[in-house]
N, C-alpha and C positions, 0 to 999 in steps of 0.2 A: 383262519375256521372253515371245519366241514360243515355240510348243509343240513347235517344231522347235528351236529354243535349248537349250530344256531338255532333249528328248530326246538332243540331242548332247552336253551336257555331262554324260548318266549312259552315254553309250556307253563298256565299257572303254579303246576306242582313245585316248579321252577324257582318261581318268583315268592309263593307263600314261604318257600326257606328262606329265601333271602329274607325275608321280611321277619322270619322268626327268629332269624340268626343262628342260621344252621349253613353247611358248607356246600351242602346240595338236596335233594328233592331226595336220595337212597335215606334221608334218615325216616322219612314216613314209612318207610316199608319195616323198619324196626320197631316201629311206634305199634305198625298196625302188629308184628308179631309179638311185644308183650302184649298189646290188646289180647291177643288170643290166645297166647300160651302163661302170661305172666314170668318170662324168666328172668326178669333183674328183683325179685322177691329174693330178699335176704342177701345180693347179689353185693361183696364190697370188693373181691381181688377178682378182675377179671383182665383177660388179655382178648382182642384185638386181631384178628388178620388181615390182609390186605384193606387197612385203612383208606389208603389216600382217595379223598381228600381229609378227612376227618369227621363227617358229620355224623356217624356211628361211633367214635371218641365224644363226641360232643353228649348226644344221646345218653352212652354209656355214663358219662362223669353226671349226668342230671338223674339219675335213676342211684348211683352210687351214694350222692350227698345227699339226696332225701331219705335212703335209705339211716344213714347215720341214727335219723331220731324217729324215725315211723318203727324199727324194729328195735328198738332200747327197752328190749324186755327178757326173761327169764332164759328164753331161748336163745340160740346160736346167734349172736349180734358183732360186732366191732366197732371200734371210737373211733377207725381208720377205712379209708379204700387206698388201695392199688389196681392203676389201672396202665399198660403198656398195650403200645399202638406197633404195628410192623408192615414194612408194605418197602418193596425192592424201589418205590419213588419215593421221593423223599413227604415229609408230610410238614407243613407247617406246623409251629409249637403249638401248645393248648395246655395253661396253666393247669400245674396239677399232675400231671397223664409224662408219663416215658414213653419216650415215638424212640424207635430202632430203624433204622435205612438198613436191613437186612432181607434175606435167604428166610424166610420163615422154615423149611423145609431141612437147611443146614443143622449138623449135630451143634455149631457153634451158637445157632441161635437156642437151643434146647441151653446152654450155659445161660444166657442171658437172662431165658425163666424162673430159672433156680435161684440165681442171683437178686433177681428184683423184690420177687416175691418172697421165695425164703419158707414157702408155705403151698399146699394144695390151693389149687383157683377154683372160684363159683362158678363162673360163668367161660364160655371160649365160644367167643363169634368169630365166621369168617365171610364174609362177603367177599374174597380173593375168588379171582379170575382169570383164563389164561386168555391172552390176548389172542380176539378169534379172528382165524383164516377167512368166512366166510366159505369153509365146506363143514357142515351141518354134522358128519360122520365122524371125520377125527378131530373136529373140534367138541365131539363128547366124549370120544373118548381120551384126549388131554387133560381135559379138567376131571373127569372121574377121576385118572391118575395122579392129578393137584389133590383130589379131595382123599384121596389116599394118603398122601404122605403128608397133610394134614391132620388125618386120623388121629396116626402116633400121638401128635402133642394132646391128645385126650388121657394120657398116662397121666399128667400133670392135676385133672382135675379130683376133686373131692369126690368120695359115693355118688352122693348125692347132686351131685352138679350138674348140669344143664351145659349142651353140645351144639350150638347153632351153627349149619354151613349152609355155603349155597354149592347146589348142584344143577345139573341141565340136562331139562327134560330129553329122551333118547333113547338106545336101543341099550347103552350101559347102567342108566338109571337104578334098572331095578334089583342089579350084582351088588351096587351100593349100598342100597335099600335096604337088602337081606342082612348086608358083612354088619350095617348099625345094629337090626335088629339083634342081632346074634352080639351084641358087645353092651346094649343098653338094655334095659326094662323097657322103657316108657320110647315110642319113636313114630313122629309124624312129619307126614310131608304138608307143605303147606306154599303157597302163590298168595303173596303179600296184594293186597288191590295196589297198593301204590306199583306196584311193577308196569312196565311200560306194557302196553298192547301188543303181542308178537312174540315179544320173550320168550326165550322157552328155558329160562330159570327157575331152580325149585330152590326151597329152603328145605330141610330138613335139621327137625326139632328133636333134640334125645336127652334125656335124663338118667339118673340112675344107668353109674356103670355097673356092670356084671365082672365077676372074678373073671380073667385071664390071665394065662401066661406074657403072654407078648402082645402089645399093640402094634403093631411090627406088622402089615398085614402085605401078600402077598396079592396082583390083582388079579383075579379069576379067570379061567379061560376059557371054561367050560358054564 
């Protein structure tokens, strides 16, 4: 185990997560985002990208189950939920959740989304990250490229659906943020309180899709 992993496991948030039954401290980042933006309101059909080790899936299931009774009214409501998690790494099973080991950026995975949900999604979450090389310049470019690939999946969102994605602060952040503003009516950037100190991660929360012809986006060169 690396020195960084050992320090991570000694941290108070890691221990708190374990006490509360969550697989990782990253669960608290999602709770922070929920508290700030209420992203799980009436969310029943949820896709989680970059799911390992599964803590965001656990949080998503908690809120989806609560929504079954909380929003049982004349407005948008479902009597069931569907949650899918995807990661290139293996994720241990969670009851009631469909977990797929695959590359989320491939056409084959898009077919799996269609087959499983058979309807538009309420919420897409992405905590996916590249394997950092230590070179902040190249890591930022690679993460931004990954974000553009994941953004194509927003075509599966309903009009009022919410899209949450992890980015890196750096020279390409503004380019991606600008594209998000061109594609959604409401776009916010947010760094959860539970993020590690010194990390350059930043989350973008977007709501209400604009009408566009294609969700495939070339990486801006200028």
